[in-house]
C-alpha positions in Angstrom: -98.2 74.5 151.3 -101.1 73.2 149.2 -100.7 76.1 146.9 -101.5 78.7 149.6 -98.0 80.3 149.7 -94.3 79.8 149.1 -92.6 77.5 151.6 -90.9 80.2 153.6 -94.1 82.2 153.9 -95.9 79.0 154.9 -93.4 78.4 157.7 -94.0 82.0 159.0 -97.8 81.3 159.0 -97.2 78.1 161.1 -94.9 79.9 163.6 -97.4 82.7 163.9 -100.1 80.3 165.0 -102.3 80.9 161.9 -102.4 77.2 160.9 -104.7 74.7 162.6 -104.9 70.9 162.2 -108.2 69.3 163.1 -109.2 72.5 164.9 -106.0 72.6 167.0 -103.6 75.5 166.4 -100.0 74.4 165.7 -96.7 76.2 165.8 -94.3 73.3 165.4 -92.9 73.1 161.8 -92.3 69.3 162.3 -96.0 68.6 162.7 -97.1 65.8 160.4 -100.5 65.4 158.8 -102.2 62.7 156.7 -103.6 64.1 153.5 -107.2 63.3 153.1 -107.7 62.5 156.8 -106.5 65.5 158.7 -108.4 68.8 158.3 -106.1 71.8 157.8 -107.1 75.5 158.0 -105.1 78.7 157.4 -106.6 81.7 159.2 -109.8 79.8 159.5 -110.0 78.8 155.8 -109.8 75.1 154.9 -107.1 74.1 152.5 -106.7 70.8 150.5 -103.7 69.1 149.2 -102.9 69.7 145.5 -104.3 67.0 143.3 -101.6 64.5 142.3 -100.8 64.9 138.6 -101.0 61.7 136.6 -99.5 61.2 133.1 -100.2 58.0 131.2 -99.2 56.8 127.8 -101.5 54.2 126.4 -101.0 52.1 123.2 -104.6 52.2 122.2 -105.9 49.0 120.7 -108.4 48.8 117.8 -112.1 48.9 118.4 -111.9 51.1 121.5 -113.5 54.6 121.8 -111.5 57.6 122.9 -114.0 58.9 125.4 -114.7 58.8 129.1 -118.1 57.1 128.6 -120.0 55.6 125.6 -123.8 55.7 125.5 -123.8 52.7 123.2 -121.9 50.5 125.6 -118.8 50.2 123.5 -115.4 49.7 125.1 -113.6 52.9 125.9 -109.9 53.5 126.7 -110.8 54.2 130.3 -111.5 50.5 130.8 -107.8 49.9 130.1 -106.6 52.3 132.8 -106.5 51.6 136.5 -106.0 54.9 138.5 -107.9 56.6 141.2 -107.5 60.1 139.7 -110.0 61.5 137.3 -108.0 61.5 134.0 -109.0 62.3 130.5 -107.6 61.6 127.0 -105.5 64.3 125.3 -107.1 64.6 121.9 -108.8 61.7 120.2 -108.0 58.6 118.1 -110.6 57.1 115.8 -112.1 53.7 116.8 -110.1 51.9 114.2 -106.9 53.9 114.8 -104.3 52.4 117.1 -101.2 53.7 118.9 -100.0 56.4 121.3 -102.7 58.1 123.4 -101.9 60.4 126.3 -104.2 60.5 129.4 -103.8 63.0 132.2 -105.6 65.2 134.7 -103.2 68.1 133.9 -105.4 70.5 131.9 -102.7 73.0 131.2 -100.3 70.4 129.8 -103.1 68.9 127.7 -103.9 72.3 126.3 -100.3 72.9 125.4 -100.1 69.5 123.6 -103.3 70.1 121.7 -103.2 73.9 120.9 -102.2 74.6 117.3 -99.8 77.4 118.3 -97.3 74.9 119.8 -97.2 72.7 116.7 -96.7 69.4 118.6 -95.6 66.7 116.3 -97.7 63.5 115.8 -96.2 60.6 113.8 -98.3 57.9 112.1 -97.5 54.6 110.4 -100.0 54.4 107.5 -100.7 51.1 105.6 -102.4 51.7 102.2 -104.1 49.5 99.7 -101.6 50.3 97.0 -98.0 51.6 96.8 -97.9 55.3 97.3 -96.6 57.0 94.2 -93.6 59.4 94.4 -95.6 62.5 93.3 -98.2 61.7 96.0 -95.4 61.6 98.6 -94.4 65.1 97.5 -98.0 66.3 97.7 -98.5 64.9 101.2 -95.3 66.6 102.2 -96.2 70.0 100.7 -99.9 69.9 101.8 -103.2 68.7 100.3 -106.6 70.3 100.4 -109.2 69.0 102.8 -112.6 70.8 102.7 -111.0 73.6 100.8 -108.2 74.2 103.3 -104.6 73.1 102.6 -102.8 71.1 105.3 -99.5 72.4 106.7 -96.2 70.9 105.4 -95.6 67.4 106.8 -92.7 65.0 107.0 -93.4 61.9 104.8 -91.3 58.9 104.0 -91.7 55.4 102.7 -91.0 52.8 105.4 -88.2 50.4 104.5 -89.1 47.0 103.3 -92.8 47.9 102.6 -92.5 48.5 98.8 -94.4 51.7 99.2 -97.5 50.2 100.9 -96.5 51.7 104.2 -95.5 55.3 104.8 -94.6 57.4 107.8 -96.3 60.8 108.2 -95.5 63.4 110.8 -97.9 66.4 111.1 -97.9 69.4 113.4 -101.6 70.2 113.4 -104.7 68.2 114.6 -107.6 68.5 112.2 -110.3 65.8 112.5 -109.2 62.5 111.0 -106.5 64.4 109.2 -103.9 61.8 108.3 -106.6 59.3 107.1 -108.2 62.1 105.0 -104.9 63.3 103.6 -104.2 59.9 102.2 -107.8 59.2 101.0 -108.0 62.5 99.1 -105.2 61.1 96.8 -107.2 58.0 96.0 -105.8 55.5 98.5 -107.7 53.4 101.1 -106.1 53.4 104.5 -106.1 49.8 105.7 -104.3 50.5 109.0 -103.4 53.6 110.9 -101.1 53.5 113.9 -99.9 56.6 115.8 -96.3 55.9 116.8 -95.4 59.2 118.5 -97.2 62.2 120.0 -94.7 64.9 121.0 -92.2 63.3 123.4 -94.2 60.1 123.9 -93.5 57.0 121.9 -95.3 53.6 121.7 -95.4 51.2 124.6 -96.3 47.5 124.2 -99.7 46.9 122.6 -102.6 47.6 125.0 -100.0 48.6 127.6 -99.9 51.8 129.6 -97.2 53.4 131.6 -96.6 56.5 133.6 -95.9 59.5 131.5 -92.1 59.4 132.1 -91.9 60.0 128.3 -92.6 63.7 128.9 -89.6 63.9 131.1 -87.5 63.2 128.0 -88.1 66.9 127.2 -85.9 67.7 130.2 -83.2 65.0 129.5 -84.1 63.2 132.8 -84.6 59.8 131.4 -83.2 58.0 128.4 -82.4 59.3 124.9 -84.8 60.5 122.2 -82.8 60.5 119.0 -84.2 57.3 117.5 -86.4 57.6 114.5 -90.0 56.8 115.6 -90.4 54.7 112.4 -87.3 52.6 113.0 -87.9 49.0 113.8 -87.5 48.1 117.5 -85.5 45.0 118.5 -88.8 43.0 118.6 -89.8 44.1 115.1 -92.4 46.6 116.2 -92.1 50.2 115.0 -91.6 51.8 118.4 -89.1 54.5 119.2 -88.4 53.4 122.7 -88.8 50.4 125.0 -91.3 50.9 127.8 -90.5 53.9 129.9 -89.6 53.6 133.6 -91.6 56.2 135.5 -89.7 58.8 137.5 -92.4 59.2 140.1 -90.9 62.0 142.2 -90.8 64.3 139.1 -94.1 63.6 137.4 -96.0 66.2 139.3 -93.7 68.9 138.0 -93.9 68.1 134.3 -96.7 70.7 133.5 -94.6 73.5 135.0 -91.6 72.2 133.1 -93.4 72.2 129.7 -94.4 75.8 130.4 -90.8 76.7 130.9 -89.8 74.9 127.6 -92.4 76.7 125.6 -91.0 80.1 126.8 -87.5 79.3 125.8 -87.4 78.2 122.1 -89.1 76.4 119.3 -87.3 74.2 116.8 -87.4 72.4 113.5 -85.5 69.3 112.3 -83.8 68.9 108.9 -82.8 65.4 108.0 -79.7 64.6 105.9 -79.8 61.5 103.7 -76.9 59.1 104.0 -76.2 59.5 100.3 -75.1 63.1 100.9 -71.4 63.0 101.6 -71.1 66.3 103.4 -67.7 67.8 104.1 -66.7 70.5 106.5 -67.0 73.2 103.9 -70.2 72.0 102.3 -72.9 72.9 104.9 -74.6 76.1 104.0 -78.0 77.6 104.8 -79.0 76.8 101.2 -78.2 73.1 101.7 -80.2 73.0 104.9 -83.1 74.6 103.2 -82.9 72.0 100.4 -82.7 69.2 102.8 -85.8 70.5 104.6 -87.8 70.1 101.4 -86.3 67.0 99.8 -85.5 64.7 102.6 -89.0 64.8 104.1 -90.4 62.4 101.5 -87.3 60.3 100.6 -87.0 56.6 101.5 -83.2 56.8 101.7 -81.6 55.9 105.0 -81.1 58.9 107.2 -77.6 59.4 108.5 -78.0 62.5 110.6 -80.1 65.5 111.3 -79.7 69.1 112.2 -82.0 71.1 114.4 -82.6 74.8 113.9 -84.0 76.7 116.9 -85.5 80.1 116.9 -85.5 82.1 120.1 -85.4 85.8 121.2 -82.1 85.3 122.9 -79.0 87.2 124.1 -76.7 84.2 124.6 -76.2 80.8 122.9 -74.7 77.7 124.4 -74.0 74.3 123.0 -75.1 71.6 125.4 -75.3 67.8 125.3 -78.9 66.9 124.4 -78.6 63.8 126.7 -78.8 66.4 129.5 -80.5 69.6 130.5 -83.0 70.1 127.6 -83.4 67.0 125.6 -85.8 67.8 122.8 -86.8 64.9 120.6 -84.6 64.0 117.7 -81.9 66.5 118.2 -78.9 64.7 116.8 -76.7 67.6 115.5 -73.5 66.0 114.3 -73.1 65.9 110.5 -71.7 63.1 108.5 -68.3 64.3 107.3 -64.9 63.2 106.0 -62.1 63.1 108.6 -58.8 61.5 107.6 -60.6 59.5 104.9 -63.1 58.1 107.3 -66.7 59.2 108.1 -66.7 61.3 111.3 -68.5 64.1 113.0 -68.0 67.8 112.8 -69.9 71.0 113.7 -69.8 73.7 111.1 -69.8 77.4 111.9 -72.8 79.3 110.7 -73.2 83.0 111.3 -76.0 84.2 113.5 -78.4 86.7 112.0 -79.7 88.8 114.9 -82.8 90.1 113.1 -84.0 86.6 112.2 -82.7 85.1 115.5 -82.0 81.8 113.9 -79.5 79.6 115.7 -77.8 76.5 114.4 -75.7 74.0 116.2 -72.3 75.3 115.3 -68.6 75.5 116.1 -65.9 77.0 113.9 -63.9 74.3 112.2 -60.3 73.8 113.2 -61.1 73.0 116.9 -59.6 76.1 118.4 -62.7 77.2 120.2 -64.4 75.5 123.2 -67.9 74.2 123.0 -69.0 75.7 126.3 -68.4 78.8 128.3 -66.8 78.2 131.7 -70.0 79.5 133.5 -72.3 77.2 131.5 -73.2 75.0 134.5 -74.0 78.0 136.7 -76.0 79.6 133.9 -78.2 76.6 133.3 -78.8 76.1 137.0 -79.9 79.7 137.3 -82.2 79.2 134.3 -83.8 76.2 136.0 -84.5 78.1 139.2 -85.8 81.1 137.2 -88.4 79.1 135.2 -89.2 76.1 137.3 -88.4 74.3 140.6 -87.9 71.0 138.7 -84.7 69.3 139.9 -84.2 68.2 136.3 -82.8 71.6 135.6 -82.1 73.3 138.9 -80.4 70.5 140.8 -79.4 67.8 138.3 -75.7 67.5 137.8 -74.6 68.4 134.2 -72.5 66.1 132.1 -71.8 68.7 129.4 -69.8 68.3 126.3 -66.5 70.2 126.4 -63.5 70.5 124.2 -62.8 71.3 120.5 -65.0 69.9 117.8 -62.3 67.6 116.5 -62.6 65.6 119.7 -66.3 64.9 119.4 -67.1 61.2 118.9 -69.7 60.2 116.3 -73.1 60.0 117.9 -72.4 63.0 120.3 -75.7 64.9 120.6 -75.3 68.6 120.8 -78.1 71.1 121.6 -78.2 74.8 120.7 -79.6 76.8 123.5 -80.7 80.4 123.7 -81.6 82.4 126.7 -84.9 84.4 126.4 -84.5 88.2 126.2 -84.2 89.9 129.5 -83.1 86.9 131.6 
């Protein structure tokens, strides 16, 4: 009830005659009001409807300023948006930088996307004036010094078909003009810089804007998020997804949902090059660590990836990432040999309680089930505990069940840990 109280308590206030509409006390729970026109008071105090949350993904064009107003009269991103709500850009893009820009009136969500502690990923397509040398790819991946401070490790790769002139860089911090300066400090000139992904959001058609349904991908409510943000789209553009279709009845809850996700787990991706012919006995923590270092700057085709989550947990479930909690890029089936043909498998890895590192695993042989029988109930309970979003608490689950040998290639599995004390 406009944030005054929980629904049941609000009903009690109405029945008790403590709510008035346009000065007239009401006791009928079926009374309808028109937000913005009718005046509502609770125990004599006026209340207002909660502001509608707006989430927009804009593919920012060149020569536009990321600000609400520009004193010099230059074009701003706000001129490209048509909405009644007072929204603001999440972060900034330089005037000459193009690509994904988020706009919202949800301050809490914006803070979670921008705050360094959350390490939200930002992916860029960088066009340089010369082919980037192999040793420079390694330096970019390991970190370079800018103003005496080394950048955090990044994911770097040469984009196919560009002969080294174009590279993809994914960072997890947001220093001023960071990607451009990282490349320039190594002696290259950045001729074009395009952000292709910011957290769960991917590019939309040039100069286009869409409701922030992309954020709902975090909850598995719309589409699939396992495509490489640098992979060519059907129309030749380097977009990770086609334009998103808004899910309007769930947009207002995304801020609360992101809060819930942040309290559950954080994760890291390890990419496995196609050239590595992994078998069921070959996946070890040492191999995963090696992939995390080497594959970040390779230009080889990526065949699969593994995601490692860390969480203070007491229980772990394997869930389909197309449902429930669909984090970006969580494709957890390895490339393996099965009867002489490439196929999927999930390899058992022991859980170290002190380090609380969990990997998508299942003992080989196929004798164990992927999910506990109470998994559906547990997840529904989790949704009601952390958020009222129907994505978790009400949405039917289409979970992966059965032995690992029965998994089809392309099955997306998610490792899930409950927070301590739940």
